C-alpha positions as CSV (number, residue, x, y, z in Angstrom):
1,M,316.3,-262.9,35.9
2,A,317.9,-261.1,32.9
3,R,319.4,-263.6,30.4
4,V,323.2,-263.4,29.5
5,L,323.7,-263.5,25.9
6,P,326.6,-265.7,25.0
7,A,329.7,-264.0,23.5
8,V,330.0,-263.6,19.8
9,P,332.7,-265.7,18.2
10,K,335.7,-263.8,17.1
11,I,335.1,-264.6,13.4
12,F,332.0,-262.3,13.5
13,R,333.4,-259.3,15.2
14,T,334.6,-256.3,13.4
15,P,337.8,-257.3,11.8
16,P,340.9,-254.8,12.4
17,H,341.0,-254.0,8.7
18,M,337.5,-252.8,8.8
19,K,337.9,-250.5,12.0
20,K,339.8,-248.0,9.8
21,F,336.5,-247.2,7.9
22,A,334.7,-246.5,11.2
23,D,337.5,-244.1,12.5
24,R,337.6,-241.7,9.6
25,A,335.2,-240.0,7.1
26,P,335.1,-241.8,3.5
27,A,335.8,-239.6,0.6
28,A,332.9,-238.2,-1.1
29,G,331.2,-240.6,-3.6
30,A,333.1,-243.6,-2.0
31,A,330.1,-245.1,-0.1
32,T,329.3,-247.8,-2.7
33,D,333.0,-248.9,-2.9
34,L,333.1,-249.0,1.0
35,R,329.9,-251.5,1.0
36,T,331.5,-253.6,-1.6
37,Q,334.8,-254.1,0.4
38,A,332.7,-254.7,3.6
39,E,330.7,-257.5,1.6
40,A,333.8,-259.1,0.3
41,A,335.6,-259.1,3.7
42,L,332.4,-260.6,5.3
43,H,332.4,-263.3,2.4
44,A,335.9,-264.1,2.9
45,K,335.5,-264.8,6.6
46,T,332.3,-266.8,6.0
47,L,334.2,-269.1,3.7
48,A,337.2,-269.5,6.0
49,A,334.8,-270.8,8.9
50,P,331.9,-272.6,7.0
51,A,331.2,-274.8,10.1
52,G,331.0,-272.0,12.4
53,L,327.6,-270.8,11.4
54,A,326.1,-274.2,11.4
55,A,327.3,-275.1,14.8
56,L,325.8,-272.0,16.4
57,S,323.0,-272.5,18.8
58,P,319.9,-270.6,18.8
59,D,321.0,-268.5,21.8
60,A,324.4,-267.7,19.8
61,T,322.4,-266.8,16.8
62,R,320.4,-264.5,18.8
63,A,323.6,-263.0,20.2
64,L,325.0,-262.7,17.0
65,L,322.0,-260.8,15.3
66,H,321.9,-258.5,18.4
67,E,325.5,-257.8,18.0
68,L,325.1,-257.2,14.2
69,Q,322.1,-254.8,15.2
70,V,324.3,-252.8,17.7
71,H,327.1,-252.7,15.2
72,Q,324.8,-251.4,12.5
73,I,323.4,-248.6,14.8
74,E,327.0,-247.8,15.7
75,L,327.8,-247.6,12.0
76,E,324.7,-245.4,11.4
77,M,325.7,-243.1,14.2
78,Q,329.4,-243.0,12.8
79,N,327.9,-242.0,9.5
80,D,325.7,-239.3,10.8
81,E,328.7,-238.0,12.6
82,L,330.7,-238.1,9.3
83,R,327.9,-236.2,7.6
84,R,328.0,-233.5,10.3
85,A,331.8,-233.4,10.0
86,Q,331.4,-233.0,6.1
87,H,328.8,-230.3,6.6
88,D,331.3,-228.5,9.2
89,L,334.1,-228.7,6.7
90,E,332.0,-227.3,3.8
91,Q,331.1,-224.3,6.1
92,S,334.9,-224.0,7.0
93,R,335.6,-223.8,3.4
94,A,333.0,-221.2,2.7
95,R,334.3,-219.1,5.7
96,Y,337.9,-219.7,4.3
97,Y,336.6,-218.3,1.1
98,D,334.9,-215.2,2.6
99,L,338.0,-214.6,4.7
100,Y,340.7,-215.4,2.1
101,D,339.3,-214.9,-1.4
102,L,336.9,-211.9,-0.5
103,A,339.5,-210.2,1.9
104,P,339.7,-206.5,1.2
105,V,343.4,-206.8,1.1
106,G,345.5,-208.9,-1.4
107,Y,346.9,-212.2,-0.3
108,C,349.4,-214.3,-2.5
109,T,352.0,-217.0,-1.7
110,V,355.4,-216.7,-3.3
111,S,357.7,-219.6,-3.9
112,E,361.5,-219.3,-3.1
113,A,362.1,-218.6,-6.9
114,G,359.7,-215.6,-6.6
115,L,356.9,-217.1,-8.4
116,I,353.2,-216.8,-7.4
117,Q,351.7,-219.9,-6.1
118,E,348.4,-218.8,-4.7
119,A,346.5,-215.6,-4.8
120,N,343.0,-214.4,-3.8
121,L,340.6,-212.4,-5.9
122,H,341.5,-209.0,-4.5
123,C,345.3,-209.5,-5.4
124,A,344.4,-210.3,-8.8
125,S,342.1,-207.3,-9.0
126,L,344.9,-205.0,-7.5
127,L,347.4,-206.3,-10.3
128,G,344.8,-206.0,-13.2
129,I,344.9,-209.6,-14.2
130,T,343.0,-212.7,-13.7
131,R,343.9,-215.1,-11.1
132,A,344.3,-218.0,-13.4
133,T,346.7,-216.0,-15.5
134,L,348.6,-214.6,-12.3
135,I,349.6,-218.0,-10.8
136,Q,353.3,-219.0,-11.8
137,R,354.0,-215.6,-12.8
138,P,357.2,-213.7,-11.0
139,F,356.0,-211.3,-8.5
140,H,358.9,-208.9,-9.2
141,R,357.2,-208.2,-12.6
142,F,354.6,-206.2,-10.9
143,I,357.1,-204.2,-9.0
144,I,358.7,-201.0,-10.7
145,S,362.4,-201.1,-11.5
146,A,363.0,-198.4,-8.8
147,D,361.6,-200.6,-6.0
148,Q,363.2,-203.9,-7.0
149,D,366.2,-203.6,-4.6
150,R,363.9,-202.5,-1.9
151,F,361.8,-205.8,-2.3
152,Y,364.8,-208.0,-2.4
153,R,365.9,-206.5,1.0
154,L,362.6,-206.9,2.5
155,R,362.5,-210.8,1.3
156,Q,366.2,-211.1,2.8
157,Q,364.9,-209.5,6.2
158,V,362.1,-212.0,6.4
159,R,364.2,-215.1,5.6
160,A,366.9,-213.9,8.0
161,A,364.3,-213.4,10.9
162,A,362.7,-216.6,10.2
163,T,365.9,-218.6,10.3
164,G,366.1,-220.6,13.4
165,S,362.9,-219.4,14.8
166,P,360.5,-222.3,14.9
167,T,357.5,-220.2,16.4
168,G,357.7,-217.8,13.3
169,A,359.2,-214.3,13.3
170,P,357.0,-210.9,13.2
171,P,356.1,-209.9,9.5
172,I,358.1,-207.1,8.1
173,H,356.4,-204.0,6.3
174,G,357.3,-201.9,3.5
175,E,356.0,-199.5,1.0
176,L,356.6,-200.1,-2.7
177,T,355.0,-198.8,-6.1
178,L,353.4,-201.7,-7.9
179,A,352.7,-201.7,-11.7
180,R,349.5,-203.3,-13.0
181,E,349.0,-205.4,-15.9
182,D,348.3,-202.4,-18.3
183,G,351.5,-200.4,-16.9
184,T,349.5,-198.1,-14.5
185,T,351.1,-197.9,-11.2
186,F,349.7,-197.6,-7.7
187,P,351.5,-197.2,-4.2
188,A,351.0,-200.3,-2.0
189,Q,352.0,-201.5,1.5
190,L,353.5,-204.8,1.7
191,M,353.5,-207.2,4.7
192,I,355.9,-210.2,4.2
193,N,356.1,-213.1,6.4
194,A,357.3,-216.7,6.1
195,V,354.8,-219.4,5.4
196,P,354.3,-221.0,9.0
197,G,354.4,-224.7,9.7
198,G,356.9,-225.9,7.1
199,R,354.5,-225.8,4.3
200,G,356.9,-225.1,1.5
201,E,360.4,-224.5,2.1
202,G,361.3,-220.7,1.3
203,Q,357.8,-219.7,0.6
204,L,356.6,-216.3,1.6
205,L,353.2,-214.9,2.2
206,L,352.6,-211.4,0.9
207,V,349.6,-209.2,2.1
208,L,349.0,-206.2,-0.4
209,T,347.3,-203.0,0.5
210,D,346.5,-200.3,-2.0
211,L,347.5,-197.0,-0.5
212,T,346.1,-194.9,-3.4
213,A,343.2,-193.7,-1.1
214,Q,345.5,-193.0,1.7
215,A,347.9,-191.1,-0.4
216,Q,345.0,-189.0,-1.9
217,A,343.7,-188.6,1.5
218,D,347.3,-187.6,2.7
219,Q,347.5,-185.0,-0.2
220,V,344.1,-183.6,0.8
221,H,345.3,-183.4,4.3
222,R,348.5,-181.7,3.4
223,Q,346.6,-179.4,1.2
224,D,344.0,-178.7,4.1
225,A,346.9,-178.0,6.3
226,A,348.5,-175.6,4.0
227,L,345.1,-173.9,3.5
228,A,344.8,-173.8,7.2
229,E,348.3,-172.4,7.8
230,R,347.4,-169.8,5.2
231,A,344.3,-169.0,6.9
232,R,346.2,-168.9,10.0
233,R,348.7,-166.4,8.8
234,A,346.0,-164.2,7.2
235,L,343.9,-164.2,10.4
236,L,347.3,-163.3,12.3
237,S,347.9,-160.5,9.8
238,T,344.4,-159.3,9.9
239,L,344.2,-159.2,13.6
240,E,347.6,-157.4,13.5
241,D,346.1,-155.0,11.1
242,Q,343.0,-154.7,13.2
243,K,345.2,-154.1,16.3
244,R,347.2,-151.3,14.4
245,A,343.8,-150.0,13.3
246,Q,342.5,-150.0,16.7
247,T,345.8,-148.4,18.1
248,A,345.5,-145.8,15.4
249,V,341.8,-145.0,16.2
250,R,342.5,-144.9,20.0
251,E,345.4,-142.4,19.3
252,R,343.2,-140.3,16.8
253,E,340.4,-140.5,19.6
254,A,342.9,-139.3,22.2
255,R,344.1,-136.5,19.8
256,Y,340.6,-135.5,19.1
257,G,339.5,-135.8,22.7
258,A,342.4,-133.7,23.8
259,M,341.9,-131.1,21.1
260,V,337.9,-131.1,22.0
261,N,338.4,-130.7,25.6
262,S,341.2,-128.2,25.4
263,I,339.5,-125.9,22.8
264,A,337.5,-122.7,24.0
265,D,334.8,-123.0,21.4
266,A,331.9,-125.3,21.9
267,I,331.8,-128.5,20.0
268,I,328.2,-130.0,20.1
269,S,327.0,-133.3,18.2
270,A,323.5,-134.2,17.6
271,D,321.5,-137.1,16.2
272,C,319.1,-136.9,13.5
273,A,316.2,-136.4,15.9
274,G,317.9,-133.1,17.0
275,H,319.2,-134.5,20.5
276,V,322.6,-133.8,22.0
277,I,324.9,-136.7,21.8
278,G,328.3,-134.9,22.3
279,W,329.2,-132.0,24.5
280,N,332.7,-130.6,25.3
281,P,334.2,-128.5,28.3
282,G,333.8,-125.3,25.9
283,A,330.3,-125.9,25.6
284,E,329.8,-126.2,29.1
285,N,331.6,-122.8,29.7
286,I,329.6,-121.1,27.0
287,F,326.1,-122.3,27.8
288,G,326.6,-123.1,31.3
289,Y,325.1,-126.8,31.1
290,Q,327.0,-129.8,32.6
291,E,327.5,-132.8,30.2
292,S,325.1,-134.9,32.3
293,E,322.5,-132.3,32.2
294,I,322.5,-131.7,28.4
295,L,323.0,-135.2,26.9
296,G,319.8,-136.5,25.2
297,Q,318.2,-133.1,25.5
298,P,317.0,-131.4,22.3
299,L,319.0,-128.7,20.7
300,T,316.2,-126.0,20.9
301,L,317.2,-125.9,24.6
302,L,320.1,-123.7,23.2
303,L,318.2,-121.4,21.0
304,P,315.8,-118.5,21.8
305,T,312.5,-119.4,21.6
306,R,311.8,-117.4,18.4
307,H,314.2,-119.5,16.5
308,H,312.6,-122.9,17.3
309,E,310.3,-123.2,14.5
310,R,313.0,-122.3,11.8
311,H,315.3,-124.8,13.5
312,E,313.0,-127.7,13.3
313,A,311.9,-126.9,9.7
314,G,315.3,-126.8,8.5
315,L,316.2,-130.2,10.2
316,A,313.2,-131.8,8.8
317,R,314.2,-130.5,5.3
318,V,317.7,-131.7,5.5
319,L,316.6,-135.2,6.8
320,A,314.1,-135.5,4.0
321,G,316.9,-135.0,1.4
322,G,316.3,-131.2,0.8
323,P,318.8,-128.4,0.4
324,H,321.2,-127.4,3.0
325,H,321.1,-123.8,3.9
326,I,323.8,-123.5,6.7
327,I,325.5,-126.9,6.6
328,G,329.4,-126.3,5.4
329,T,329.1,-122.6,6.1
330,T,329.7,-120.3,9.1
331,V,326.8,-118.1,10.2
332,D,326.0,-115.5,13.0
333,V,323.1,-116.5,15.1
334,E,321.8,-116.1,18.8
335,G,322.1,-118.7,21.5
336,R,320.4,-118.8,25.0
337,R,322.6,-120.0,28.1
338,K,321.1,-121.9,31.1
339,D,320.3,-118.6,32.7
340,G,318.1,-117.6,29.9
341,S,320.5,-114.7,28.7
342,E,320.8,-114.6,25.0
343,F,324.2,-113.9,23.4
344,P,325.6,-113.7,19.8
345,L,327.6,-116.8,18.4
346,N,329.5,-117.9,15.4
347,L,328.1,-121.3,14.1
348,S,330.0,-123.8,11.8
349,L,327.8,-126.8,11.1
350,S,328.8,-130.2,9.4
351,E,326.9,-133.4,8.5
352,W,328.3,-137.1,9.0
353,Q,326.9,-140.6,8.7
354,I,327.2,-143.9,10.5
355,G,325.3,-146.9,9.2
356,G,323.1,-144.8,7.1
357,Q,322.0,-142.6,10.1
358,K,322.8,-138.9,9.9
359,F,324.3,-136.9,12.6
360,F,325.4,-133.2,13.0
361,T,328.4,-131.4,14.7
362,A,328.5,-127.8,15.4
363,I,331.5,-125.5,16.4
364,I,330.2,-122.5,18.2
365,R,332.1,-119.6,19.2
366,D,330.8,-116.7,21.5
367,V,331.3,-113.7,19.8
368,T,330.0,-111.4,22.7
369,E,333.3,-109.5,23.2
370,Q,334.0,-109.5,19.4
371,K,330.6,-107.8,18.6
372,A,331.2,-105.3,21.4
373,A,334.6,-104.6,20.2
374,A,333.4,-104.1,16.5
375,A,330.6,-101.6,17.9
376,N,333.1,-99.7,20.0
377,L,335.5,-99.8,16.8
378,A,332.5,-98.4,14.6
379,A,331.9,-95.8,17.1
380,K,335.6,-94.7,17.2
381,M,335.8,-94.6,13.5
382,E,332.7,-92.4,13.2
383,E,334.2,-90.1,15.9
384,L,337.5,-90.0,13.8
385,R,335.6,-89.1,10.5
386,R,333.8,-86.3,12.2
387,W,337.1,-85.0,13.7
388,Q,338.9,-85.4,10.5
389,G,336.1,-83.2,8.7
390,A,336.4,-80.5,11.2
391,T,340.2,-80.6,10.9
392,L,340.0,-80.5,7.1
393,G,337.6,-77.4,7.2
394,R,340.0,-75.3,9.4
395,E,343.1,-76.0,7.1
396,G,341.1,-75.0,4.1
397,R,340.2,-71.6,5.7
398,V,343.9,-71.1,6.8
399,L,345.0,-72.0,3.1
400,G,342.6,-69.4,1.7
401,L,343.8,-66.7,4.1
402,K,347.4,-67.3,3.2
403,R,346.6,-67.1,-0.6
404,E,344.5,-63.9,-0.1
405,I,347.8,-62.3,1.6
406,N,350.0,-63.3,-1.1
407,A,347.6,-61.9,-3.7
408,L,347.5,-58.5,-1.6
409,R,351.2,-58.3,-1.4
410,A,351.5,-59.1,-5.1
411,S,349.2,-56.2,-6.0
412,H,351.6,-53.9,-4.2
413,G,354.6,-55.5,-6.1
414,E,355.8,-57.3,-3.0
415,P,356.9,-60.9,-2.9
416,P,354.6,-63.5,-1.4
417,K,354.5,-64.0,2.3
418,Y,353.8,-67.8,2.0
419,P,355.9,-69.2,-1.0
420,S,354.7,-72.8,-0.1
421,V,351.2,-71.9,-0.9
422,V,352.2,-70.3,-4.2
423,E,354.1,-73.4,-5.1
424,G,351.5,-75.6,-4.1
425,A,349.1,-73.7,-6.3
426,K,351.4,-74.1,-9.1
């Protein structure tokens, strides 16, 4: 059967004034003072009841020892808990340092009088001054004169919003131009809020963000937007120019096509290999080939066989950079129709290039009728010359007879019968 230990006398239990040391963490470095105080309290209690210890039975003594051991363990456990609490506090302070002191924005607390009470490292860096020097400096000294009134209005808005709002009012945002200690300025965004929890009547928490990079980015964006707008307008202008140029080309092509298709002469184009690439209705009428038949065929198909070798030699000479014999001139040659018949033609040849490739265009006129008319005219002229010769011979003989008659009459003393002949002789 388990033995029940007797109750520990009240004088040896933890006194009320000692419980406060078990309920809270001692300050750093106060462990020795706490033990001294505990020993002094124990000594005072022992002196107050000297007969109590002597009157204890062995069982009471063992119970007292057990109670003291349990209390010692409790104190050790409380001490370990205090150490863990202190470790957590140090970690919390480190996190606070990371979040507050090393934040990428500036934090500072300003009193009701406008004096800087606290500031993190980034705030001091933004204002170009050490943190120790920054404390108790008026914040408005770092605002350019043109923005002083705006800062005052922002402060008034925050205080008006915080009045009568125990849960806190939303922060007020504004943009100001701040001046560093060396006089240089930079654009900044300010977020102002009342310090929560009543920690300092009238204090304000300021969050400063440097807008220099954003302003530069905005300027670059505006420049890029301006360049893009100019490029857009230039592109639209170019497209309009191309549109007008394409319209002009289509109009020229339409006029050229109408002219080529309506002209009676043959207009034939060929590439540098001597193959037909262009064929108008006039060529169809003159040579008898449809466009679908002749495109891609060699030009020699349109020449008598005896001219093939000379044509190919001339084309090779021109392509090799040699002299042009007929390009830019008009010559009379012979052509061959689809039915094999030959006919005289008048040829005007020109050369043009696209992408470094040479092409040729010929304007050909069938001069069969002109040649026949010229031959007929030559025959008529020859006949006219023969007739004129014969006529002039007869007139000469008549004139001679008239002169002889006039001379005979003159020998007989008679006047001339043909005075005009006499006068013409004079």
